[in-house]
C-alpha positions as a printed Julia matrix, in Angstrom:
108×3 Matrix{Float64}:
 -103.94  19.37  26.4
 -102.5   22.52  24.8
 -102.46  25.9   26.48
 -103.31  29.05  24.47
 -102.7   32.07  26.6
 -100.7   35.2   27.35
  -98.21  35.26  30.22
  -96.88  38.69  31.18
  -95.1   40.36  34.05
  -95.0   37.31  36.31
  -92.14  37.16  38.82
  -90.93  34.29  41.06
  -87.98  33.61  43.27
  -88.45  29.95  42.26
  -87.76  28.33  38.9
  -90.41  29.09  36.24
  -91.67  32.64  36.32
  -95.09  31.87  34.85
  -95.1   28.08  34.51
  -93.32  25.24  36.36
  -93.76  21.66  35.24
  -92.61  18.71  37.3
  -92.71  15.33  35.47
  -95.61  16.54  33.39
  -95.86  17.04  29.61
  -96.68  20.58  28.52
  -97.89  21.94  25.2
  -98.05  25.7   24.63
  -99.59  26.76  21.29
 -100.3   30.32  20.14
  -98.96  31.72  23.41
  -97.3   35.05  24.11
  -94.86  35.22  27.04
  -93.25  38.59  27.9
  -91.42  40.18  30.81
  -91.56  37.14  33.08
  -88.79  36.67  35.67
  -87.52  33.69  37.69
  -84.25  32.11  38.92
  -84.33  29.59  36.01
  -86.63  29.71  32.97
  -88.07  33.19  33.07
  -91.25  32.03  31.39
  -91.12  28.24  31.73
  -89.16  25.74  33.84
  -89.7   22.01  33.22
  -88.03  19.32  35.26
  -88.35  15.59  34.64
  -87.09  12.57  36.61
  -84.33  10.63  34.85
  -85.77   7.86  32.67
  -89.14   9.53  32.07
  -89.59  10.27  28.36
  -91.42  13.53  28.51
  -90.95  17.07  27.29
  -92.42  20.43  26.4
  -93.8   21.55  23.04
  -93.91  25.23  22.17
  -95.5   26.17  18.8
  -96.64  29.3   17.02
  -95.59  31.38  20.03
  -93.64  34.5   20.9
  -91.31  34.6   23.89
  -89.79  38.02  24.53
  -88.1   40.0   27.27
  -88.1   37.12  29.76
  -85.3   37.1   32.38
  -83.56  34.43  34.42
  -82.19  36.0   37.59
  -79.22  35.22  39.72
  -75.7   33.92  39.2
  -76.73  30.67  37.38
  -79.75  32.23  35.63
  -80.3   29.41  33.1
  -82.8   29.88  30.29
  -84.0   33.44  30.05
  -87.24  32.23  28.45
  -87.26  28.39  28.86
  -85.26  25.86  30.94
  -85.71  22.1   30.57
  -83.92  19.45  32.64
  -83.93  15.69  31.87
  -86.52  16.15  29.14
  -87.04  17.28  25.55
  -87.93  20.67  24.15
  -89.78  20.75  20.82
  -89.98  24.18  19.1
  -92.05  25.0   16.07
  -92.58  28.43  14.51
  -91.63  30.14  17.77
  -89.87  33.47  18.09
  -87.34  34.3   20.83
  -86.47  37.96  21.27
  -84.59  39.93  23.9
  -84.59  37.16  26.54
  -81.8   37.14  29.06
  -80.15  34.35  31.05
  -76.5   33.79  31.91
  -76.63  30.67  29.7
  -78.9   31.95  26.98
  -82.5   32.44  25.97
  -83.25  28.73  26.41
  -81.34  26.07  28.34
  -81.43  22.32  28.03
  -79.28  19.87  29.95
  -78.56  18.04  26.72
  -79.31  18.3   23.01
  -80.19  15.2   21.0
């Protein structure tokens, strides 16, 4: 299932300002995410158990002005742990996190 939506001005003191995925595949197509805030992954935080081959797909989307709060603030727009991040025709602009606009625990 792919989500087509706009996510704006959502704040959370937990990871994932607008969306948090736990061991679940996510597909975001034709989405706009702007001005979302969280401790990790201002727009999206995805966490997967080790050994589970899952990930997140973001396509034809715009991620702007998202903010990861706090000292560790990983992934201003997107943070992914123990999973894969697939990007296609997606624009990142003016996102802020202490480790960058997007954060992955490893890059293949």
